[in-house]
N, CA, C and O atoms as a DFTB+ gen file, in Angstrom:
532 C
 N C O
     1  1      82.088      42.838       3.662
     2  2      81.201      42.664       4.786
     3  2      81.506      41.334       5.462
     4  3      82.011      40.394       4.850
     5  1      81.190      41.298       6.709
     6  2      81.415      40.105       7.500
     7  2      80.374      39.039       7.107
     8  3      79.258      39.388       6.723
     9  1      80.721      37.770       7.197
    10  2      79.832      36.668       6.818
    11  2      78.586      36.633       7.706
    12  3      77.495      36.312       7.234
    13  1      78.747      36.959       8.981
    14  2      77.599      36.956       9.894
    15  2      76.592      38.041       9.523
    16  3      75.382      37.832       9.615
    17  1      77.091      39.185       9.108
    18  2      76.218      40.281       8.713
    19  2      75.443      39.918       7.454
    20  3      74.252      40.212       7.348
    21  1      76.122      39.273       6.489
    22  2      75.446      38.835       5.263
    23  2      74.352      37.819       5.588
    24  3      73.245      37.898       5.057
    25  1      74.670      36.870       6.458
    26  2      73.687      35.849       6.834
    27  2      72.483      36.487       7.532
    28  3      71.345      36.080       7.296
    29  1      72.722      37.470       8.378
    30  2      71.639      38.144       9.083
    31  2      70.749      38.904       8.107
    32  3      69.527      38.896       8.251
    33  1      71.350      39.564       7.110
    34  2      70.564      40.286       6.114
    35  2      69.721      39.328       5.274
    36  3      68.559      39.615       4.985
    37  1      70.296      38.202       4.885
    38  2      69.557      37.210       4.092
    39  2      68.382      36.663       4.900
    40  3      67.276      36.535       4.375
    41  1      68.614      36.339       6.171
    42  2      67.539      35.830       7.023
    43  2      66.442      36.874       7.228
    44  3      65.261      36.531       7.276
    45  1      66.823      38.131       7.346
    46  2      65.834      39.194       7.512
    47  2      64.960      39.314       6.269
    48  3      63.747      39.493       6.381
    49  1      65.561      39.218       5.091
    50  2      64.798      39.298       3.842
    51  2      63.854      38.106       3.729
    52  3      62.695      38.268       3.347
    53  1      64.339      36.914       4.055
    54  2      63.497      35.710       3.982
    55  2      62.319      35.824       4.957
    56  3      61.189      35.489       4.603
    57  1      62.578      36.289       6.166
    58  2      61.513      36.439       7.156
    59  2      60.476      37.454       6.683
    60  3      59.275      37.246       6.855
    61  1      60.939      38.552       6.086
    62  2      60.027      39.565       5.577
    63  2      59.136      38.991       4.478
    64  3      57.931      39.241       4.470
    65  1      59.707      38.234       3.562
    66  2      58.944      37.651       2.450
    67  2      57.925      36.639       2.973
    68  3      56.780      36.621       2.521
    69  1      58.335      35.805       3.917
    70  2      57.427      34.787       4.461
    71  2      56.265      35.442       5.204
    72  3      55.114      35.047       5.016
    73  1      56.546      36.429       6.035
    74  2      55.484      37.103       6.776
    75  2      54.521      37.831       5.848
    76  3      53.312      37.834       6.084
    77  1      55.040      38.437       4.811
    78  2      54.184      39.131       3.847
    79  2      53.298      38.139       3.094
    80  3      52.128      38.421       2.839
    81  1      53.852      36.985       2.740
    82  2      53.061      35.962       2.044
    83  2      51.958      35.423       2.954
    84  3      50.843      35.173       2.496
    85  1      52.260      35.246       4.227
    86  2      51.238      34.764       5.173
    87  2      50.124      35.788       5.343
    88  3      48.949      35.428       5.412
    89  1      50.491      37.053       5.411
    90  2      49.491      38.103       5.576
    91  2      48.563      38.140       4.369
    92  3      47.352      38.293       4.529
    93  1      49.110      38.003       3.168
    94  2      48.283      37.999       1.971
    95  2      47.395      36.765       1.936
    96  3      46.248      36.845       1.497
    97  1      47.906      35.622       2.390
    98  2      47.112      34.395       2.403
    99  2      45.971      34.494       3.404
   100  3      44.904      33.930       3.162
   101  1      46.157      35.187       4.511
   102  2      45.102      35.349       5.506
   103  2      43.978      36.238       4.994
   104  3      42.831      36.089       5.415
   105  1      44.294      37.161       4.091
   106  2      43.281      38.058       3.565
   107  2      42.265      37.319       2.701
   108  3      41.103      37.721       2.637
   109  1      42.682      36.256       2.044
   110  2      41.799      35.494       1.177
   111  2      41.081      34.461       2.032
   112  3      41.712      33.592       2.634
   113  1      39.757      34.561       2.080
   114  2      38.986      33.607       2.867
   115  2      38.563      32.459       1.968
   116  3      38.036      32.663       0.874
   117  1      38.801      31.266       2.447
   118  2      38.354      30.094       1.720
   119  2      37.221      29.468       2.508
   120  3      37.151      29.608       3.729
   121  1      36.353      28.790       1.821
   122  2      35.203      28.180       2.465
   123  2      35.239      26.679       2.232
   124  3      35.503      26.209       1.126
   125  1      34.966      25.939       3.302
   126  2      34.898      24.488       3.193
   127  2      33.476      24.019       2.916
   128  3      33.238      22.821       2.766
   129  1      32.538      24.941       2.846
   130  2      31.148      24.573       2.643
   131  2      30.915      24.173       1.191
   132  3      31.394      24.832       0.268
   133  1      30.190      23.109       1.005
   134  2      29.749      22.712      -0.322
   135  2      28.541      23.578      -0.651
   136  3      27.771      23.939       0.238
   137  1      28.377      23.909      -1.913
   138  2      27.296      24.806      -2.288
   139  2      25.945      24.210      -1.890
   140  3      25.662      23.053      -2.201
   141  1      25.129      24.979      -1.216
   142  2      23.811      24.533      -0.763
   143  2      23.815      23.950       0.637
   144  3      22.755      23.793       1.244
   145  1      24.981      23.628       1.156
   146  2      25.065      23.016       2.479
   147  2      24.711      24.020       3.577
   148  3      24.083      23.655       4.571
   149  1      25.102      25.253       3.404
   150  2      24.803      26.281       4.394
   151  2      23.298      26.539       4.484
   152  3      22.768      26.747       5.576
   153  1      22.612      26.526       3.345
   154  2      21.167      26.723       3.344
   155  2      20.464      25.563       4.043
   156  3      19.498      25.773       4.776
   157  1      20.953      24.324       3.815
   158  2      20.360      23.165       4.479
   159  2      20.515      23.269       5.989
   160  3      19.598      22.932       6.738
   161  1      21.674      23.734       6.433
   162  2      21.891      23.882       7.869
   163  2      20.964      24.924       8.472
   164  3      20.428      24.721       9.562
   165  1      20.771      26.027       7.782
   166  2      19.893      27.064       8.326
   167  2      18.450      26.584       8.364
   168  3      17.714      26.913       9.294
   169  1      18.031      25.803       7.355
   170  2      16.681      25.248       7.369
   171  2      16.520      24.248       8.508
   172  3      15.495      24.243       9.190
   173  1      17.526      23.401       8.719
   174  2      17.473      22.423       9.803
   175  2      17.442      23.123      11.154
   176  3      16.762      22.665      12.072
   177  1      18.164      24.219      11.284
   178  2      18.170      24.980      12.532
   179  2      16.785      25.551      12.820
   180  3      16.341      25.561      13.968
   181  1      16.101      26.028      11.776
   182  2      14.752      26.554      11.960
   183  2      13.784      25.451      12.371
   184  3      12.904      25.683      13.199
   185  1      13.932      24.260      11.808
   186  2      13.077      23.130      12.169
   187  2      13.353      22.706      13.602
   188  3      12.419      22.418      14.350
   189  1      14.622      22.663      13.998
   190  2      14.994      22.241      15.346
   191  2      14.448      23.179      16.412
   192  3      14.209      22.750      17.541
   193  1      14.246      24.439      16.082
   194  2      13.723      25.393      17.062
   195  2      12.285      25.060      17.447
   196  3      11.867      25.302      18.580
   197  1      11.520      24.496      16.486
   198  2      10.109      24.229      16.734
   199  2       9.854      22.819      17.253
   200  3       8.761      22.544      17.748
   201  1      10.819      21.927      17.156
   202  2      10.662      20.561      17.646
   203  2      10.994      20.547      19.126
   204  3      12.024      21.075      19.546
   205  1      10.123      19.943      19.908
   206  2      10.391      19.863      21.342
   207  2      11.449      18.807      21.598
   208  3      11.480      17.795      20.897
   209  1      12.300      19.006      22.560
   210  2      13.340      18.023      22.840
   211  2      12.735      16.732      23.372
   212  3      11.695      16.754      24.030
   213  1      13.391      15.597      23.084
   214  2      12.884      14.295      23.501
   215  2      13.064      14.079      24.990
   216  3      12.312      13.317      25.597
   217  1      14.032      14.724      25.581
   218  2      14.259      14.594      27.015
   219  2      14.023      15.942      27.671
   220  3      14.265      16.983      27.060
   221  1      13.559      15.929      28.892
   222  2      13.351      17.216      29.565
   223  2      14.672      17.935      29.766
   224  3      15.730      17.314      29.869
   225  1      14.591      19.246      29.820
   226  2      15.805      20.042      29.948
   227  2      16.215      20.242      31.392
   228  3      17.160      20.978      31.676
   229  1      15.495      19.576      32.330
   230  2      15.875      19.732      33.728
   231  2      17.232      19.092      33.965
   232  3      17.646      18.184      33.245
   233  1      17.892      19.571      34.960
   234  2      19.243      19.107      35.252
   235  2      19.200      17.700      35.849
   236  3      18.427      17.438      36.771
   237  1      20.020      16.808      35.332
   238  2      20.103      15.438      35.820
   239  2      20.973      15.429      37.065
   240  3      22.042      16.038      37.092
   241  1      20.507      14.735      38.094
   242  2      21.275      14.647      39.329
   243  2      22.092      13.363      39.315
   244  3      21.544      12.266      39.204
   245  1      23.396      13.508      39.427
   246  2      24.322      12.380      39.485
   247  2      25.244      12.568      40.676
   248  3      25.578      13.691      41.055
   249  1      25.646      11.452      41.257
   250  2      26.665      11.540      42.294
   251  2      28.002      11.813      41.629
   252  3      28.131      11.700      40.410
   253  1      28.983      12.167      42.419
   254  2      30.311      12.428      41.861
   255  2      30.864      11.185      41.177
   256  3      31.453      11.280      40.100
   257  1      30.681      10.029      41.790
   258  2      31.200       8.787      41.223
   259  2      30.477       8.431      39.927
   260  3      31.107       7.956      38.981
   261  1      29.162       8.654      39.871
   262  2      28.419       8.403      38.642
   263  2      28.876       9.347      37.532
   264  3      29.002       8.941      36.377
   265  1      29.120      10.592      37.882
   266  2      29.586      11.565      36.902
   267  2      30.954      11.175      36.347
   268  3      31.196      11.286      35.145
   269  1      31.845      10.719      37.224
   270  2      33.174      10.286      36.778
   271  2      33.052       9.067      35.874
   272  3      33.737       8.976      34.855
   273  1      32.184       8.131      36.241
   274  2      32.001       6.927      35.428
   275  2      31.446       7.277      34.056
   276  3      31.921       6.753      33.048
   277  1      30.448       8.156      34.000
   278  2      29.890       8.553      32.704
   279  2      30.901       9.326      31.870
   280  3      30.951       9.155      30.652
   281  1      31.703      10.167      32.498
   282  2      32.755      10.876      31.763
   283  2      33.745       9.896      31.163
   284  3      34.167      10.067      30.019
   285  1      34.122       8.872      31.918
   286  2      35.050       7.861      31.404
   287  2      34.434       7.122      30.229
   288  3      35.093       6.888      29.216
   289  1      33.160       6.755      30.370
   290  2      32.481       6.059      29.276
   291  2      32.334       6.973      28.067
   292  3      32.439       6.520      26.927
   293  1      32.092       8.249      28.312
   294  2      31.976       9.209      27.217
   295  2      33.274       9.401      26.457
   296  3      33.258       9.770      25.282
   297  1      34.393       9.156      27.113
   298  2      35.695       9.260      26.453
   299  2      36.059       7.994      25.693
   300  3      37.115       7.928      25.063
   301  1      35.180       6.976      25.750
   302  2      35.407       5.764      24.977
   303  2      35.890       4.582      25.783
   304  3      36.126       3.514      25.218
   305  1      36.045       4.737      27.081
   306  2      36.471       3.613      27.906
   307  2      35.300       2.668      28.139
   308  3      34.154       3.105      28.250
   309  1      35.588       1.386      28.211
   310  2      34.597       0.387      28.586
   311  2      34.652       0.264      30.103
   312  3      35.725       0.084      30.679
   313  1      33.493       0.363      30.747
   314  2      33.429       0.300      32.203
   315  2      33.157      -1.131      32.644
   316  3      32.424      -1.864      31.979
   317  1      33.737      -1.517      33.744
   318  2      33.537      -2.851      34.301
   319  2      33.064      -2.722      35.736
   320  3      33.535      -1.869      36.488
   321  1      32.111      -3.596      36.108
   322  2      31.638      -3.636      37.487
   323  2      32.627      -4.460      38.296
   324  3      33.125      -5.485      37.830
   325  1      32.903      -4.009      39.496
   326  2      33.920      -4.636      40.328
   327  2      33.290      -5.065      41.645
   328  3      32.500      -4.332      42.239
   329  1      33.648      -6.254      42.088
   330  2      33.190      -6.682      43.407
   331  2      34.366      -6.672      44.362
   332  3      35.520      -6.553      43.948
   333  1      34.062      -6.798      45.644
   334  2      35.134      -6.828      46.641
   335  2      35.988      -8.079      46.491
   336  3      37.173      -8.080      46.824
   337  1      35.376      -9.133      45.991
   338  2      36.052     -10.425      45.959
   339  2      36.753     -10.703      44.634
   340  3      37.627     -11.567      44.571
   341  1      36.388      -9.994      43.590
   342  2      36.973     -10.244      42.275
   343  2      37.514      -8.929      41.730
   344  3      36.748      -8.097      41.244
   345  1      38.793      -8.740      41.807
   346  2      39.425      -7.497      41.347
   347  2      39.859      -7.636      39.895
   348  3      40.280      -8.707      39.459
   349  1      39.753      -6.560      39.169
   350  2      40.206      -6.498      37.774
   351  2      41.609      -5.897      37.746
   352  3      42.057      -5.307      38.729
   353  1      42.301      -6.048      36.614
   354  2      43.604      -5.375      36.493
   355  2      43.443      -3.861      36.630
   356  3      42.380      -3.316      36.332
   357  1      44.482      -3.197      37.073
   358  2      44.414      -1.763      37.374
   359  2      44.215      -0.895      36.139
   360  3      43.757       0.241      36.266
   361  1      44.543      -1.391      34.947
   362  2      44.422      -0.541      33.767
   363  2      42.987      -0.464      33.242
   364  3      42.717       0.303      32.317
   365  1      42.062      -1.241      33.812
   366  2      40.669      -1.189      33.386
   367  2      39.907      -0.153      34.206
   368  3      40.248       0.121      35.357
   369  1      38.883       0.409      33.603
   370  2      38.017       1.361      34.298
   371  2      36.980       0.561      35.075
   372  3      36.008       0.080      34.492
   373  1      37.171       0.415      36.369
   374  2      36.250      -0.369      37.194
   375  2      35.542       0.531      38.196
   376  3      36.128       1.454      38.762
   377  1      34.269       0.231      38.396
   378  2      33.444       0.949      39.359
   379  2      32.616      -0.078      40.116
   380  3      32.511      -1.228      39.689
   381  1      32.035       0.322      41.222
   382  2      31.269      -0.612      42.038
   383  2      30.024      -1.077      41.279
   384  3      29.522      -0.392      40.388
   385  1      29.536      -2.278      41.666
   386  2      28.316      -2.797      41.053
   387  2      27.162      -1.811      41.222
   388  3      26.343      -1.632      40.320
   389  1      27.114      -1.191      42.365
   390  2      26.025      -0.274      42.674
   391  2      26.020       0.929      41.726
   392  3      24.962       1.344      41.255
   393  1      27.185       1.480      41.452
   394  2      27.290       2.632      40.548
   395  2      26.894       2.243      39.135
   396  3      26.109       2.937      38.489
   397  1      27.442       1.125      38.653
   398  2      27.136       0.664      37.294
   399  2      25.656       0.331      37.176
   400  3      25.011       0.711      36.199
   401  1      25.112      -0.377      38.169
   402  2      23.713      -0.799      38.128
   403  2      22.768       0.402      38.096
   404  3      21.780       0.390      37.361
   405  1      23.058       1.430      38.877
   406  2      22.181       2.606      38.882
   407  2      22.214       3.324      37.533
   408  3      21.191       3.843      37.086
   409  1      23.370       3.357      36.885
   410  2      23.463       4.002      35.570
   411  2      22.784       3.166      34.491
   412  3      22.214       3.712      33.547
   413  1      22.842       1.829      34.630
   414  2      22.156       0.954      33.674
   415  2      20.643       1.104      33.832
   416  3      19.923       1.179      32.837
   417  1      20.155       1.149      35.076
   418  2      18.715       1.291      35.322
   419  2      18.175       2.606      34.769
   420  3      17.024       2.666      34.335
   421  1      18.976       3.642      34.779
   422  2      18.545       4.939      34.251
   423  2      18.692       5.019      32.737
   424  3      18.256       5.991      32.121
   425  1      19.304       3.999      32.133
   426  2      19.463       3.975      30.679
   427  2      20.690       4.707      30.189
   428  3      20.819       4.959      28.991
   429  1      21.598       5.057      31.090
   430  2      22.796       5.788      30.699
   431  2      23.908       4.872      30.204
   432  3      24.759       5.298      29.423
   433  1      23.911       3.625      30.649
   434  2      24.897       2.638      30.217
   435  2      24.166       1.411      29.697
   436  3      23.038       1.126      30.099
   437  1      24.832       0.682      28.790
   438  2      24.303      -0.595      28.327
   439  2      25.450      -1.579      28.210
   440  3      26.607      -1.193      28.045
   441  1      25.112      -2.860      28.297
   442  2      26.128      -3.902      28.227
   443  2      26.674      -3.987      26.809
   444  3      25.940      -3.801      25.839
   445  1      27.960      -4.267      26.698
   446  2      28.563      -4.393      25.372
   447  2      28.642      -5.846      24.917
   448  3      29.323      -6.144      23.936
   449  1      27.963      -6.752      25.607
   450  2      27.958      -8.157      25.215
   451  2      28.962      -8.979      25.985
   452  3      28.808     -10.195      26.089
   453  1      29.967      -8.362      26.519
   454  2      30.913      -9.066      27.386
   455  2      30.639      -8.592      28.801
   456  3      29.485      -8.323      29.135
   457  1      31.626      -8.482      29.621
   458  2      31.425      -8.027      30.999
   459  2      31.363      -6.511      31.113
   460  3      31.084      -5.993      32.195
   461  1      31.612      -5.795      30.044
   462  2      31.735      -4.343      30.120
   463  2      30.446      -3.606      29.812
   464  3      29.450      -4.190      29.386
   465  1      30.500      -2.300      30.041
   466  2      29.364      -1.414      29.785
   467  2      29.858      -0.188      29.029
   468  3      30.949       0.323      29.282
   469  1      29.020       0.277      28.085
   470  2      29.355       1.460      27.285
   471  2      28.233       2.481      27.430
   472  3      27.119       2.140      27.829
   473  1      28.530       3.723      27.106
   474  2      27.561       4.810      27.272
   475  2      26.535       4.777      26.142
   476  3      26.853       4.394      25.016
   477  1      25.318       5.177      26.448
   478  2      24.255       5.291      25.452
   479  2      24.059       6.763      25.099
   480  3      24.675       7.649      25.692
   481  1      23.190       7.001      24.121
   482  2      22.895       8.389      23.753
   483  2      22.213       9.112      24.912
   484  3      22.463      10.293      25.152
   485  1      21.348       8.389      25.627
   486  2      20.701       8.991      26.801
   487  2      21.747       9.343      27.856
   488  3      21.610      10.343      28.561
   489  1      22.785       8.525      27.964
   490  2      23.865       8.809      28.904
   491  2      24.631      10.054      28.521
   492  3      25.003      10.850      29.383
   493  1      24.872      10.228      27.222
   494  2      25.560      11.444      26.757
   495  2      24.715      12.690      27.054
   496  3      25.235      13.711      27.504
   497  1      23.405      12.589      26.795
   498  2      22.527      13.730      27.060
   499  2      22.424      14.001      28.556
   500  3      22.401      15.155      28.983
   501  1      22.361      12.933      29.355
   502  2      22.306      13.102      30.802
   503  2      23.563      13.742      31.349
   504  3      23.507      14.587      32.242
   505  1      24.701      13.332      30.806
   506  2      25.973      13.914      31.234
   507  2      26.044      15.387      30.852
   508  3      26.522      16.214      31.628
   509  1      25.565      15.711      29.652
   510  2      25.538      17.106      29.211
   511  2      24.610      17.932      30.104
   512  3      24.932      19.059      30.483
   513  1      23.461      17.355      30.430
   514  2      22.506      18.057      31.287
   515  2      23.061      18.227      32.697
   516  3      22.861      19.266      33.325
   517  1      23.753      17.215      33.189
   518  2      24.354      17.298      34.522
   519  2      25.420      18.390      34.557
   520  3      25.582      19.086      35.560
   521  1      26.143      18.527      33.446
   522  2      27.203      19.531      33.382
   523  2      26.660      20.934      33.151
   524  3      27.395      21.915      33.264
   525  1      25.372      21.031      32.829
   526  2      24.768      22.347      32.646
   527  2      24.720      22.819      31.216
   528  3      24.535      24.012      30.973
   529  1      24.880      21.919      30.254
   530  2      24.846      22.316      28.841
   531  2      23.561      21.893      28.188
   532  3      23.359      22.144      27.000
């Protein structure tokens, strides 16, 4: 037999064995749950159904620029307020004082101790509500 034909037959057998092993492995379901953890989750879910949410479920109104700023903060970026007279380097997430100030007044952003601002839990919930979730 030709060497290419032998190599093709060997590869076909190997592929068949690998695919069969994968199929058998998929049939066995493994669980990452620790024993009792699933019951705790179902109990917590039942409790959460009866607890009223801390924030109203009405949709939060944000401008496009505020929404972009909150999305950036939600991704972990530190936001900086920018003035016309003092520009920051281009790699920083900068927004107008007015945009940052309105988000701080609503409790969506808080100062990080330096010149920057980070998102709060209320900001995450507001962003989720604005997005319709």
